[in-house]
N, CA and C atoms of all chains as a GROMACS GRO file, in nm:
protein
  627
    1MET      N    1   0.085  -0.122   0.002
    1MET     CA    2  -0.003   0.001  -0.002
    1MET      C    3   0.086   0.126   0.003
    2LEU      N    4   0.046   0.227  -0.075
    2LEU     CA    5   0.117   0.352  -0.083
    2LEU      C    6   0.099   0.432   0.046
    3ILE      N    7   0.206   0.506   0.084
    3ILE     CA    8   0.192   0.580   0.214
    3ILE      C    9   0.073   0.679   0.202
    4SER      N   10   0.067   0.736   0.085
    4SER     CA   11  -0.041   0.842   0.071
    4SER      C   12  -0.181   0.785   0.082
    5GLU      N   13  -0.191   0.649   0.069
    5GLU     CA   14  -0.322   0.587   0.080
    5GLU      C   15  -0.361   0.546   0.221
    6LEU      N   16  -0.260   0.556   0.307
    6LEU     CA   17  -0.285   0.514   0.446
    6LEU      C   18  -0.396   0.606   0.512
    7LYS      N   19  -0.483   0.535   0.576
    7LYS     CA   20  -0.594   0.610   0.640
    7LYS      C   21  -0.545   0.678   0.767
    8LYS      N   22  -0.562   0.810   0.777
    8LYS     CA   23  -0.506   0.879   0.895
    8LYS      C   24  -0.614   0.877   1.012
    9GLU      N   25  -0.630   0.757   1.074
    9GLU     CA   26  -0.719   0.751   1.187
    9GLU      C   27  -0.656   0.828   1.301
   10THR      N   28  -0.738   0.895   1.380
   10THR     CA   29  -0.680   0.958   1.504
   10THR      C   30  -0.613   0.855   1.593
   11VAL      N   31  -0.505   0.888   1.641
   11VAL     CA   32  -0.429   0.789   1.732
   11VAL      C   33  -0.500   0.784   1.861
   12THR      N   34  -0.529   0.657   1.905
   12THR     CA   35  -0.594   0.640   2.034
   12THR      C   36  -0.518   0.517   2.108
   13SER      N   37  -0.552   0.495   2.227
   13SER     CA   38  -0.496   0.383   2.297
   13SER      C   39  -0.532   0.247   2.226
   14TYR      N   40  -0.651   0.246   2.162
   14TYR     CA   41  -0.698   0.125   2.096
   14TYR      C   42  -0.624   0.092   1.966
   15ASN      N   43  -0.579   0.196   1.895
   15ASN     CA   44  -0.517   0.166   1.767
   15ASN      C   45  -0.363   0.206   1.770
   16PHE      N   46  -0.317   0.247   1.879
   16PHE     CA   47  -0.176   0.296   1.891
   16PHE      C   48  -0.077   0.187   1.833
   17VAL      N   49  -0.091   0.072   1.890
   17VAL     CA   50   0.004  -0.035   1.848
   17VAL      C   51  -0.004  -0.055   1.695
   18GLU      N   52  -0.132  -0.066   1.644
   18GLU     CA   53  -0.151  -0.092   1.507
   18GLU      C   54  -0.090   0.015   1.415
   19ILE      N   55  -0.119   0.140   1.456
   19ILE     CA   56  -0.073   0.251   1.381
   19ILE      C   57   0.078   0.263   1.377
   20PHE      N   58   0.143   0.240   1.490
   20PHE     CA   59   0.286   0.259   1.490
   20PHE      C   60   0.353   0.136   1.436
   21CYS      N   61   0.290   0.019   1.433
   21CYS     CA   62   0.345  -0.090   1.356
   21CYS      C   63   0.347  -0.061   1.210
   22VAL      N   64   0.237  -0.003   1.158
   22VAL     CA   65   0.233   0.035   1.015
   22VAL      C   66   0.344   0.144   0.989
   23PHE      N   67   0.347   0.240   1.081
   23PHE     CA   68   0.451   0.340   1.066
   23PHE      C   69   0.597   0.279   1.065
   24GLU      N   70   0.625   0.188   1.148
   24GLU     CA   71   0.747   0.122   1.154
   24GLU      C   72   0.780   0.048   1.027
   25ASN      N   73   0.683  -0.026   0.972
   25ASN     CA   74   0.704  -0.106   0.850
   25ASN      C   75   0.734  -0.005   0.735
   26CYS      N   76   0.649   0.099   0.725
   26CYS     CA   77   0.666   0.192   0.610
   26CYS      C   78   0.801   0.267   0.627
   27LEU      N   79   0.836   0.303   0.738
   27LEU     CA   80   0.967   0.373   0.759
   27LEU      C   81   1.084   0.287   0.710
   28ASN      N   82   1.078   0.157   0.752
   28ASN     CA   83   1.176   0.057   0.711
   28ASN      C   84   1.181   0.046   0.560
   29ASN      N   85   1.054   0.040   0.505
   29ASN     CA   86   1.042   0.020   0.356
   29ASN      C   87   1.109   0.139   0.283
   30LEU      N   88   1.084   0.264   0.340
   30LEU     CA   89   1.133   0.386   0.268
   30LEU      C   90   1.290   0.377   0.262
   31PHE      N   91   1.351   0.326   0.362
   31PHE     CA   92   1.501   0.327   0.362
   31PHE      C   93   1.566   0.190   0.329
   32GLN      N   94   1.471   0.101   0.276
   32GLN     CA   95   1.523  -0.036   0.248
   32GLN      C   96   1.643  -0.037   0.152
   33GLY      N   97   1.737  -0.108   0.191
   33GLY     CA   98   1.852  -0.113   0.104
   33GLY      C   99   1.952  -0.001   0.120
   34GLN      N  100   1.918   0.098   0.193
   34GLN     CA  101   2.013   0.207   0.213
   34GLN      C  102   2.024   0.250   0.359
   35THR      N  103   2.006   0.144   0.445
   35THR     CA  104   2.019   0.179   0.592
   35THR      C  105   2.154   0.156   0.641
   36GLU      N  106   2.216   0.241   0.710
   36GLU     CA  107   2.343   0.223   0.764
   36GLU      C  108   2.331   0.179   0.913
   37LEU      N  109   2.222   0.234   0.976
   37LEU     CA  110   2.216   0.202   1.120
   37LEU      C  111   2.066   0.202   1.157
   38LEU      N  112   2.032   0.099   1.236
   38LEU     CA  113   1.884   0.092   1.274
   38LEU      C  114   1.884   0.066   1.420
   39GLN      N  115   1.804   0.132   1.495
   39GLN     CA  116   1.790   0.104   1.640
   39GLN      C  117   1.644   0.115   1.681
   40GLY      N  118   1.601   0.041   1.778
   40GLY     CA  119   1.471   0.052   1.828
   40GLY      C  120   1.366  -0.007   1.728
   41GLY      N  121   1.248   0.044   1.729
   41GLY     CA  122   1.151  -0.005   1.631
   41GLY      C  123   1.029  -0.081   1.686
   42ARG      N  124   1.045  -0.134   1.811
   42ARG     CA  125   0.937  -0.201   1.866
   42ARG      C  126   0.864  -0.114   1.969
   43ILE      N  127   0.736  -0.139   1.986
   43ILE     CA  128   0.664  -0.057   2.084
   43ILE      C  129   0.681  -0.129   2.218
   44ARG      N  130   0.716  -0.047   2.314
   44ARG     CA  131   0.732  -0.100   2.443
   44ARG      C  132   0.599  -0.091   2.518
   45VAL      N  133   0.556  -0.200   2.579
   45VAL     CA  134   0.429  -0.209   2.650
   45VAL      C  135   0.456  -0.252   2.790
   46ASN      N  136   0.396  -0.181   2.881
   46ASN     CA  137   0.402  -0.225   3.020
   46ASN      C  138   0.264  -0.261   3.063
   47LYS      N  139   0.239  -0.382   3.088
   47LYS     CA  140   0.096  -0.428   3.115
   47LYS      C  141   0.041  -0.362   3.240
   48SER      N  142   0.132  -0.335   3.338
   48SER     CA  143   0.081  -0.288   3.462
   48SER      C  144   0.076  -0.135   3.469
   49LEU      N  145   0.132  -0.067   3.366
   49LEU     CA  146   0.138   0.078   3.370
   49LEU      C  147   0.059   0.125   3.245
   50ASN      N  148   0.044   0.253   3.250
   50ASN     CA  149  -0.051   0.318   3.148
   50ASN      C  150   0.017   0.395   3.030
   51ILE      N  151   0.122   0.336   2.996
   51ILE     CA  152   0.210   0.410   2.893
   51ILE      C  153   0.238   0.323   2.772
   52PHE      N  154   0.238   0.382   2.654
   52PHE     CA  155   0.299   0.315   2.539
   52PHE      C  156   0.429   0.398   2.504
   53HIS      N  157   0.526   0.332   2.462
   53HIS     CA  158   0.654   0.396   2.422
   53HIS      C  159   0.706   0.338   2.297
   54TYR      N  160   0.729   0.427   2.200
   54TYR     CA  161   0.786   0.382   2.070
   54TYR      C  162   0.905   0.467   2.045
   55GLU      N  163   1.018   0.402   2.016
   55GLU     CA  164   1.134   0.482   1.975
   55GLU      C  165   1.205   0.415   1.863
   56LYS      N  166   1.266   0.492   1.780
   56LYS     CA  167   1.325   0.439   1.661
   56LYS      C  168   1.428   0.533   1.610
   57MET      N  169   1.542   0.475   1.548
   57MET     CA  170   1.634   0.559   1.487
   57MET      C  171   1.686   0.486   1.362
   58ILE      N  172   1.684   0.560   1.246
   58ILE     CA  173   1.729   0.510   1.130
   58ILE      C  174   1.830   0.609   1.071
   59LYS      N  175   1.948   0.559   1.038
   59LYS     CA  176   2.052   0.642   0.965
   59LYS      C  177   2.081   0.590   0.831
   60SER      N  178   2.055   0.666   0.735
   60SER     CA  179   2.068   0.615   0.595
   60SER      C  180   2.211   0.633   0.544
   61LYS      N  181   2.238   0.560   0.438
   61LYS     CA  182   2.373   0.583   0.374
   61LYS      C  183   2.382   0.716   0.310
   62GLY      N  184   2.263   0.773   0.284
   62GLY     CA  185   2.260   0.908   0.226
   62GLY      C  186   2.274   1.016   0.328
   63ASN      N  187   2.314   0.974   0.454
   63ASN     CA  188   2.343   1.065   0.563
   63ASN      C  189   2.216   1.139   0.606
   64VAL      N  190   2.102   1.070   0.605
   64VAL     CA  191   1.980   1.127   0.664
   64VAL      C  192   1.954   1.041   0.798
   65THR      N  193   1.933   1.112   0.904
   65THR     CA  194   1.895   1.033   1.029
   65THR      C  195   1.754   1.067   1.073
   66VAL      N  196   1.680   0.974   1.097
   66VAL     CA  197   1.540   0.994   1.145
   66VAL      C  198   1.536   0.933   1.285
   67GLU      N  199   1.498   1.025   1.385
   67GLU     CA  200   1.477   0.972   1.519
   67GLU      C  201   1.338   0.997   1.564
   68VAL      N  202   1.279   0.891   1.617
   68VAL     CA  203   1.133   0.905   1.654
   68VAL      C  204   1.120   0.869   1.804
   69ASP      N  205   1.045   0.942   1.876
   69ASP     CA  206   1.034   0.906   2.021
   69ASP      C  207   0.891   0.946   2.060
   70ILE      N  208   0.809   0.852   2.096
   70ILE     CA  209   0.668   0.870   2.131
   70ILE      C  210   0.636   0.815   2.265
   71ILE      N  211   0.572   0.895   2.352
   71ILE     CA  212   0.522   0.847   2.472
   71ILE      C  213   0.371   0.873   2.484
   72TYR      N  214   0.293   0.779   2.497
   72TYR     CA  215   0.150   0.794   2.487
   72TYR      C  216   0.079   0.750   2.615
   73ASN      N  217  -0.016   0.831   2.673
   73ASN     CA  218  -0.094   0.801   2.787
   73ASN      C  219  -0.213   0.722   2.753
   74LYS      N  220  -0.213   0.599   2.793
   74LYS     CA  221  -0.328   0.507   2.753
   74LYS      C  222  -0.449   0.547   2.814
   75VAL      N  223  -0.446   0.592   2.935
   75VAL     CA  224  -0.573   0.626   3.005
   75VAL      C  225  -0.636   0.752   2.958
   76LYS      N  226  -0.558   0.856   2.935
   76LYS     CA  227  -0.607   0.980   2.891
   76LYS      C  228  -0.623   0.993   2.733
   77ASP      N  229  -0.578   0.891   2.674
   77ASP     CA  230  -0.577   0.887   2.524
   77ASP      C  231  -0.516   1.010   2.467
   78ASP      N  232  -0.393   1.039   2.508
   78ASP     CA  233  -0.328   1.158   2.460
   78ASP      C  234  -0.178   1.137   2.463
   79TYR      N  235  -0.106   1.216   2.385
   79TYR     CA  236   0.037   1.207   2.384
   79TYR      C  237   0.093   1.271   2.511
   80LEU      N  238   0.194   1.216   2.568
   80LEU     CA  239   0.272   1.274   2.677
   80LEU      C  240   0.389   1.349   2.614
   81TYR      N  241   0.428   1.299   2.502
   81TYR     CA  242   0.549   1.352   2.437
   81TYR      C  243   0.562   1.299   2.297
   82TYR      N  244   0.596   1.385   2.202
   82TYR     CA  245   0.643   1.318   2.077
   82TYR      C  246   0.757   1.407   2.020
   83SER      N  247   0.841   1.337   1.951
   83SER     CA  248   0.954   1.405   1.895
   83SER      C  249   1.000   1.328   1.758
   84TYR      N  250   0.985   1.400   1.651
   84TYR     CA  251   1.032   1.338   1.528
   84TYR      C  252   1.146   1.427   1.476
   85ASN      N  253   1.264   1.377   1.484
   85ASN     CA  254   1.385   1.456   1.440
   85ASN      C  255   1.430   1.406   1.310
   86ILE      N  256   1.446   1.503   1.218
   86ILE     CA  257   1.500   1.465   1.083
   86ILE      C  258   1.622   1.543   1.067
   87ILE      N  259   1.738   1.470   1.062
   87ILE     CA  260   1.878   1.539   1.054
   87ILE      C  261   1.934   1.510   0.925
   88PHE      N  262   1.976   1.608   0.853
   88PHE     CA  263   2.044   1.589   0.723
   88PHE      C  264   2.149   1.698   0.700
   89ASP      N  265   2.256   1.655   0.639
   89ASP     CA  266   2.371   1.749   0.638
   89ASP      C  267   2.400   1.813   0.765
   90SER      N  268   2.402   1.948   0.774
   90SER     CA  269   2.417   2.007   0.903
   90SER      C  270   2.283   2.075   0.947
   91ASN      N  271   2.184   2.019   0.898
   91ASN     CA  272   2.051   2.081   0.924
   91ASN      C  273   1.961   1.983   1.004
   92LYS      N  274   1.868   2.036   1.075
   92LYS     CA  275   1.774   1.952   1.158
   92LYS      C  276   1.639   2.013   1.147
   93LEU      N  277   1.538   1.924   1.141
   93LEU     CA  278   1.393   1.962   1.157
   93LEU      C  279   1.350   1.884   1.279
   94LEU      N  280   1.302   1.950   1.381
   94LEU     CA  281   1.255   1.884   1.496
   94LEU      C  282   1.106   1.908   1.514
   95LEU      N  283   1.028   1.808   1.491
   95LEU     CA  284   0.880   1.820   1.513
   95LEU      C  285   0.853   1.770   1.650
   96HIS      N  286   0.799   1.862   1.737
   96HIS     CA  287   0.803   1.829   1.880
   96HIS      C  288   0.669   1.864   1.947
   97TYR      N  289   0.627   1.784   2.050
   97TYR     CA  290   0.516   1.812   2.133
   97TYR      C  291   0.550   1.767   2.271
   98GLU      N  292   0.541   1.859   2.364
   98GLU     CA  293   0.569   1.828   2.501
   98GLU      C  294   0.479   1.912   2.590
   99PRO      N  295   0.352   1.861   2.627
   99PRO     CA  296   0.260   1.940   2.698
   99PRO      C  297   0.306   1.995   2.833
  100SER      N  298   0.404   1.933   2.896
  100SER     CA  299   0.450   1.979   3.021
  100SER      C  300   0.557   2.082   3.012
  101HIS      N  301   0.598   2.111   2.889
  101HIS     CA  302   0.690   2.212   2.862
  101HIS      C  303   0.613   2.348   2.851
  102LYS      N  304   0.614   2.418   2.963
  102LYS     CA  305   0.522   2.534   2.986
  102LYS      C  306   0.515   2.625   2.872
  103GLU      N  307   0.628   2.673   2.814
  103GLU     CA  308   0.622   2.787   2.723
  103GLU      C  309   0.598   2.723   2.584
  104ASN      N  310   0.605   2.594   2.563
  104ASN     CA  311   0.585   2.532   2.431
  104ASN      C  312   0.474   2.426   2.441
  105PHE      N  313   0.364   2.461   2.496
  105PHE     CA  314   0.259   2.364   2.515
  105PHE      C  315   0.194   2.317   2.394
  106GLN      N  316   0.208   2.397   2.279
  106GLN     CA  317   0.157   2.360   2.156
  106GLN      C  318   0.258   2.279   2.073
  107PRO      N  319   0.212   2.196   1.980
  107PRO     CA  320   0.311   2.126   1.896
  107PRO      C  321   0.391   2.233   1.820
  108HIS      N  322   0.510   2.205   1.798
  108HIS     CA  323   0.596   2.311   1.726
  108HIS      C  324   0.707   2.237   1.642
  109ILE      N  325   0.765   2.323   1.552
  109ILE     CA  326   0.882   2.270   1.482
  109ILE      C  327   0.998   2.357   1.508
  110ASN      N  328   1.113   2.306   1.539
  110ASN     CA  329   1.238   2.379   1.553
  110ASN      C  330   1.325   2.347   1.436
  111ILE      N  331   1.393   2.459   1.386
  111ILE     CA  332   1.471   2.444   1.267
  111ILE      C  333   1.619   2.476   1.302
  112TYR      N  334   1.706   2.389   1.268
  112TYR     CA  335   1.851   2.415   1.278
  112TYR      C  336   1.908   2.413   1.137
  113THR      N  337   1.992   2.513   1.112
  113THR     CA  338   2.057   2.510   0.982
  113THR      C  339   2.211   2.541   1.011
  114ASN      N  340   2.296   2.469   0.944
  114ASN     CA  341   2.439   2.475   0.978
  114ASN      C  342   2.461   2.463   1.127
  115ASN      N  343   2.395   2.362   1.181
  115ASN     CA  344   2.404   2.328   1.328
  115ASN      C  345   2.367   2.449   1.422
  116THR      N  346   2.300   2.549   1.367
  116THR     CA  347   2.256   2.662   1.455
  116THR      C  348   2.107   2.676   1.442
  117GLU      N  349   2.038   2.695   1.561
  117GLU     CA  350   1.898   2.702   1.566
  117GLU      C  351   1.857   2.843   1.520
  118PHE      N  352   1.741   2.847   1.444
  118PHE     CA  353   1.688   2.983   1.409
  118PHE      C  354   1.647   3.059   1.532
  119GLN      N  355   1.697   3.183   1.530
  119GLN     CA  356   1.672   3.263   1.649
  119GLN      C  357   1.641   3.404   1.603
  120ASN      N  358   1.569   3.477   1.688
  120ASN     CA  359   1.539   3.624   1.657
  120ASN      C  360   1.662   3.702   1.705
  121SER      N  361   1.652   3.840   1.685
  121SER     CA  362   1.765   3.925   1.728
  121SER      C  363   1.792   3.924   1.873
  122LYS      N  364   1.688   3.881   1.956
  122LYS     CA  365   1.705   3.877   2.104
  122LYS      C  366   1.768   3.746   2.146
  123GLY      N  367   1.795   3.651   2.054
  123GLY     CA  368   1.850   3.528   2.079
  123GLY      C  369   1.751   3.424   2.122
  124GLU      N  370   1.628   3.458   2.100
  124GLU     CA  371   1.516   3.367   2.132
  124GLU      C  372   1.510   3.255   2.027
  125SER      N  373   1.498   3.134   2.057
  125SER     CA  374   1.473   3.026   1.951
  125SER      C  375   1.340   3.049   1.893
  126ILE      N  376   1.328   3.028   1.766
  126ILE     CA  377   1.201   3.048   1.700
  126ILE      C  378   1.136   2.909   1.692
  127HIS      N  379   1.024   2.892   1.752
  127HIS     CA  380   0.956   2.766   1.748
  127HIS      C  381   0.826   2.786   1.660
  128ILE      N  382   0.816   2.723   1.550
  128ILE     CA  383   0.711   2.735   1.462
  128ILE      C  384   0.589   2.651   1.510
  129LEU      N  385   0.483   2.721   1.547
  129LEU     CA  386   0.371   2.636   1.600
  129LEU      C  387   0.312   2.558   1.485
  130SER      N  388   0.267   2.436   1.513
  130SER     CA  389   0.210   2.350   1.410
  130SER      C  390   0.092   2.277   1.462
  131HIS      N  391   0.027   2.205   1.379
  131HIS     CA  392  -0.078   2.112   1.430
  131HIS      C  393  -0.002   1.996   1.488
  132MET      N  394  -0.090   1.902   1.551
  132MET     CA  395  -0.022   1.778   1.598
  132MET      C  396  -0.007   1.681   1.485
  133TYR      N  397   0.111   1.657   1.445
  133TYR     CA  398   0.137   1.577   1.333
  133TYR      C  399   0.093   1.426   1.357
  134HIS      N  400   0.028   1.370   1.254
  134HIS     CA  401  -0.002   1.228   1.262
  134HIS      C  402   0.128   1.152   1.205
  135PRO      N  403   0.154   1.042   1.264
  135PRO     CA  404   0.268   0.964   1.216
  135PRO      C  405   0.267   0.943   1.066
  136PHE      N  406   0.160   0.927   1.007
  136PHE     CA  407   0.154   0.902   0.859
  136PHE      C  408   0.189   1.032   0.776
  137GLU      N  409   0.162   1.137   0.845
  137GLU     CA  410   0.201   1.268   0.773
  137GLU      C  411   0.353   1.286   0.784
  138ILE      N  412   0.405   1.240   0.892
  138ILE     CA  413   0.555   1.243   0.903
  138ILE      C  414   0.614   1.158   0.792
  139LEU      N  415   0.560   1.038   0.768
  139LEU     CA  416   0.606   0.955   0.666
  139LEU      C  417   0.603   1.019   0.531
  140LEU      N  418   0.499   1.092   0.505
  140LEU     CA  419   0.487   1.159   0.374
  140LEU      C  420   0.596   1.266   0.361
  141ILE      N  421   0.625   1.337   0.466
  141ILE     CA  422   0.732   1.439   0.466
  141ILE      C  423   0.861   1.372   0.438
  142ILE      N  424   0.888   1.262   0.514
  142ILE     CA  425   1.011   1.194   0.492
  142ILE      C  426   1.030   1.144   0.350
  143LYS      N  427   0.921   1.080   0.298
  143LYS     CA  428   0.931   1.030   0.163
  143LYS      C  429   0.950   1.138   0.057
  144ARG      N  430   0.877   1.250   0.078
  144ARG     CA  431   0.887   1.359  -0.019
  144ARG      C  432   1.020   1.424  -0.028
  145TYR      N  433   1.081   1.439   0.092
  145TYR     CA  434   1.204   1.533   0.093
  145TYR      C  435   1.332   1.454   0.130
  146PHE      N  436   1.320   1.339   0.190
  146PHE     CA  437   1.450   1.283   0.240
  146PHE      C  438   1.490   1.143   0.194
  147VAL      N  439   1.407   1.089   0.110
  147VAL     CA  440   1.440   0.952   0.062
  147VAL      C  441   1.486   0.954  -0.075
  148MET      N  442   0.103  -1.528   4.519
  148MET     CA  443   0.017  -1.630   4.448
  148MET      C  444  -0.039  -1.574   4.320
  149LYS      N  445  -0.102  -1.452   4.334
  149LYS     CA  446  -0.169  -1.388   4.216
  149LYS      C  447  -0.056  -1.363   4.105
  150LYS      N  448   0.063  -1.323   4.151
  150LYS     CA  449   0.170  -1.293   4.055
  150LYS      C  450   0.206  -1.419   3.974
  151LEU      N  451   0.206  -1.532   4.050
  151LEU     CA  452   0.244  -1.666   3.982
  151LEU      C  453   0.135  -1.697   3.878
  152ILE      N  454   0.001  -1.676   3.918
  152ILE     CA  455  -0.107  -1.712   3.826
  152ILE      C  456  -0.097  -1.622   3.706
  153ASP      N  457  -0.073  -1.490   3.724
  153ASP     CA  458  -0.057  -1.396   3.613
  153ASP      C  459   0.050  -1.435   3.519
  154LYS      N  460   0.160  -1.487   3.581
  154LYS     CA  461   0.278  -1.526   3.500
  154LYS      C  462   0.238  -1.646   3.411
  155ILE      N  463   0.159  -1.742   3.473
  155ILE     CA  464   0.125  -1.864   3.399
  155ILE      C  465   0.033  -1.820   3.285
  156ILE      N  466  -0.060  -1.732   3.315
  156ILE     CA  467  -0.160  -1.685   3.214
  156ILE      C  468  -0.085  -1.617   3.097
  157SER      N  469   0.014  -1.534   3.138
  157SER     CA  470   0.086  -1.467   3.033
  157SER      C  471   0.153  -1.549   2.933
  158LEU      N  472   0.198  -1.669   2.982
  158LEU     CA  473   0.263  -1.764   2.890
  158LEU      C  474   0.176  -1.813   2.774
  159TRP      N  475   0.048  -1.808   2.802
  159TRP     CA  476  -0.050  -1.849   2.696
  159TRP      C  477  -0.103  -1.742   2.613
  160GLU      N  478  -0.063  -1.618   2.639
  160GLU     CA  479  -0.116  -1.506   2.561
  160GLU      C  480  -0.031  -1.490   2.434
  161PRO      N  481  -0.090  -1.460   2.321
  161PRO     CA  482  -0.009  -1.445   2.202
  161PRO      C  483   0.068  -1.314   2.219
  162ILE      N  484   0.193  -1.312   2.174
  162ILE     CA  485   0.281  -1.188   2.184
  162ILE      C  486   0.305  -1.146   2.038
  163ASP      N  487   0.262  -1.022   2.016
  163ASP     CA  488   0.296  -0.961   1.886
  163ASP      C  489   0.446  -0.936   1.880
  164LYS      N  490   0.508  -0.983   1.784
  164LYS     CA  491   0.659  -0.972   1.772
  164LYS      C  492   0.703  -0.825   1.767
  165ARG      N  493   0.616  -0.739   1.723
  165ARG     CA  494   0.651  -0.599   1.709
  165ARG      C  495   0.634  -0.526   1.844
  166VAL      N  496   0.580  -0.598   1.938
  166VAL     CA  497   0.553  -0.532   2.066
  166VAL      C  498   0.645  -0.592   2.171
  167LEU      N  499   0.715  -0.506   2.244
  167LEU     CA  500   0.813  -0.555   2.348
  167LEU      C  501   0.752  -0.527   2.482
  168VAL      N  502   0.729  -0.629   2.556
  168VAL     CA  503   0.683  -0.613   2.694
  168VAL      C  504   0.802  -0.601   2.786
  169VAL      N  505   0.818  -0.490   2.856
  169VAL     CA  506   0.934  -0.470   2.940
  169VAL      C  507   0.890  -0.450   3.086
  170SER      N  508   0.992  -0.477   3.169
  170SER     CA  509   0.966  -0.470   3.307
  170SER      C  510   0.954  -0.326   3.346
  171ASN      N  511   0.878  -0.290   3.456
  171ASN     CA  512   0.861  -0.157   3.493
  171ASN      C  513   1.001  -0.092   3.527
  172GLU      N  514   1.085  -0.168   3.594
  172GLU     CA  515   1.216  -0.110   3.637
  172GLU      C  516   1.293  -0.067   3.508
  173GLU      N  517   1.296  -0.165   3.420
  173GLU     CA  518   1.380  -0.140   3.298
  173GLU      C  519   1.321  -0.014   3.222
  174PHE      N  520   1.194  -0.004   3.212
  174PHE     CA  521   1.125   0.101   3.147
  174PHE      C  522   1.152   0.237   3.221
  175ALA      N  523   1.139   0.240   3.351
  175ALA     CA  524   1.163   0.353   3.435
  175ALA      C  525   1.313   0.407   3.420
  176GLU      N  526   1.402   0.309   3.415
  176GLU     CA  527   1.544   0.348   3.400
  176GLU      C  528   1.575   0.413   3.268
  177ASN      N  529   1.511   0.348   3.162
  177ASN     CA  530   1.533   0.402   3.026
  177ASN      C  531   1.478   0.544   3.024
  178LEU      N  532   1.357   0.568   3.078
  178LEU     CA  533   1.307   0.703   3.072
  178LEU      C  534   1.387   0.809   3.150
  179LYS      N  535   1.434   0.766   3.264
  179LYS     CA  536   1.505   0.854   3.351
  179LYS      C  537   1.637   0.896   3.283
  180LYS      N  538   1.705   0.802   3.220
  180LYS     CA  539   1.824   0.827   3.143
  180LYS      C  540   1.793   0.919   3.021
  181LYS      N  541   1.695   0.883   2.951
  181LYS     CA  542   1.661   0.962   2.834
  181LYS      C  543   1.618   1.110   2.862
  182PHE      N  544   1.542   1.131   2.963
  182PHE     CA  545   1.489   1.262   2.995
  182PHE      C  546   1.550   1.329   3.121
  183LYS      N  547   1.675   1.292   3.147
  183LYS     CA  548   1.749   1.349   3.255
  183LYS      C  549   1.743   1.502   3.256
  184GLY      N  550   1.700   1.564   3.361
  184GLY     CA  551   1.699   1.711   3.369
  184GLY      C  552   1.557   1.767   3.328
  185LYS      N  553   1.478   1.688   3.253
  185LYS     CA  554   1.345   1.737   3.216
  185LYS      C  555   1.246   1.701   3.320
  186THR      N  556   1.254   1.775   3.434
  186THR     CA  557   1.176   1.740   3.557
  186THR      C  558   1.027   1.743   3.526
  187GLU      N  559   0.986   1.851   3.468
  187GLU     CA  560   0.831   1.854   3.439
  187GLU      C  561   0.779   1.739   3.356
  188LEU      N  562   0.860   1.703   3.255
  188LEU     CA  563   0.822   1.595   3.172
  188LEU      C  564   0.820   1.457   3.247
  189LEU      N  565   0.931   1.437   3.330
  189LEU     CA  566   0.931   1.314   3.402
  189LEU      C  567   0.819   1.309   3.502
  190LYS      N  568   0.788   1.421   3.560
  190LYS     CA  569   0.676   1.422   3.658
  190LYS      C  570   0.541   1.382   3.600
  191SER      N  571   0.519   1.441   3.470
  191SER     CA  572   0.395   1.405   3.408
  191SER      C  573   0.391   1.260   3.356
  192ILE      N  574   0.508   1.212   3.318
  192ILE     CA  575   0.512   1.069   3.274
  192ILE      C  576   0.486   0.981   3.395
  193GLU      N  577   0.549   1.019   3.511
  193GLU     CA  578   0.527   0.945   3.628
  193GLU      C  579   0.386   0.936   3.674
  194LYS      N  580   0.323   1.059   3.661
  194LYS     CA  581   0.184   1.066   3.705
  194LYS      C  582   0.090   0.971   3.613
  195ALA      N  583   0.119   0.982   3.489
  195ALA     CA  584   0.040   0.906   3.395
  195ALA      C  585   0.067   0.748   3.413
  196MET      N  586   0.197   0.716   3.438
  196MET     CA  587   0.232   0.572   3.445
  196MET      C  588   0.163   0.518   3.572
  197ASN      N  589   0.152   0.596   3.672
  197ASN     CA  590   0.106   0.543   3.807
  197ASN      C  591  -0.047   0.562   3.831
  198SER      N  592  -0.113   0.621   3.736
  198SER     CA  593  -0.262   0.635   3.762
  198SER      C  594  -0.326   0.500   3.755
  199ASN      N  595  -0.406   0.476   3.858
  199ASN     CA  596  -0.478   0.347   3.872
  199ASN      C  597  -0.385   0.217   3.887
  200VAL      N  598  -0.264   0.240   3.939
  200VAL     CA  599  -0.179   0.114   3.964
  200VAL      C  600  -0.190   0.082   4.107
  201LYS      N  601  -0.160  -0.043   4.136
  201LYS     CA  602  -0.158  -0.088   4.276
  201LYS      C  603  -0.032  -0.040   4.338
  202LYS      N  604  -0.039  -0.021   4.472
  202LYS     CA  605   0.071   0.038   4.547
  202LYS      C  606   0.206  -0.028   4.509
  203ASN      N  607   0.204  -0.155   4.507
  203ASN     CA  608   0.335  -0.225   4.484
  203ASN      C  609   0.380  -0.221   4.336
  204ASN      N  610   0.300  -0.159   4.255
  204ASN     CA  611   0.344  -0.139   4.117
  204ASN      C  612   0.393   0.004   4.094
  205TYR      N  613   0.385   0.083   4.196
  205TYR     CA  614   0.418   0.230   4.174
  205TYR      C  615   0.566   0.246   4.134
  206ILE      N  616   0.594   0.322   4.035
  206ILE     CA  617   0.731   0.345   3.988
  206ILE      C  618   0.764   0.493   3.995
  207SER      N  619   0.882   0.521   4.049
  207SER     CA  620   0.916   0.659   4.064
  207SER      C  621   1.024   0.694   3.960
  208LEU      N  622   1.002   0.810   3.901
  208LEU     CA  623   1.098   0.857   3.797
  208LEU      C  624   1.187   0.977   3.855
  209MET      N  625   1.159   1.014   3.970
  209MET     CA  626   1.231   1.136   4.026
  209MET      C  627   1.337   1.092   4.124
   0.00000   0.00000   0.00000
């Protein structure tokens, strides 16, 4: 199935495992044959606790690194944290959501170019507010620009 | 006794190969290491992890 055809169901505790298993397979397929380093990739489940955790790192021979880190609250049906980092050349795109991060309670994107974060004249990092990205949207971005 | 029964039952449960069931301690250590210094985040993860758990399952991340 093409990534663009994947149905973007809202992530919930009921479909979390299924969605991130599809994400995992598609991410591996995108970099098939050109992977230099692979780490993680399985969803960690604690039967007695209320958290899902998925982390993954792919480094391609084309020098693109994708790091994914997701923590999901099963009870509240909401993310506790997500971070999709795409690192290429000396640049980085960080798509991030961390509700406990008081000043950045909205999902946002950080941009680094030549290893330096975008900042205004006061030296404040510029965080571009975004919607909450669905994992399949991230796959589309990766496919479009980094594979 | 209940732990032993749970363990026996778990042996019969199908395990999805893509899902890794980890111990609470291992999980907690991993998170503490990963988010060292991010107190607010660790607090909120701890709160979420421990909601509705039995006292002997409580895990501290702080």
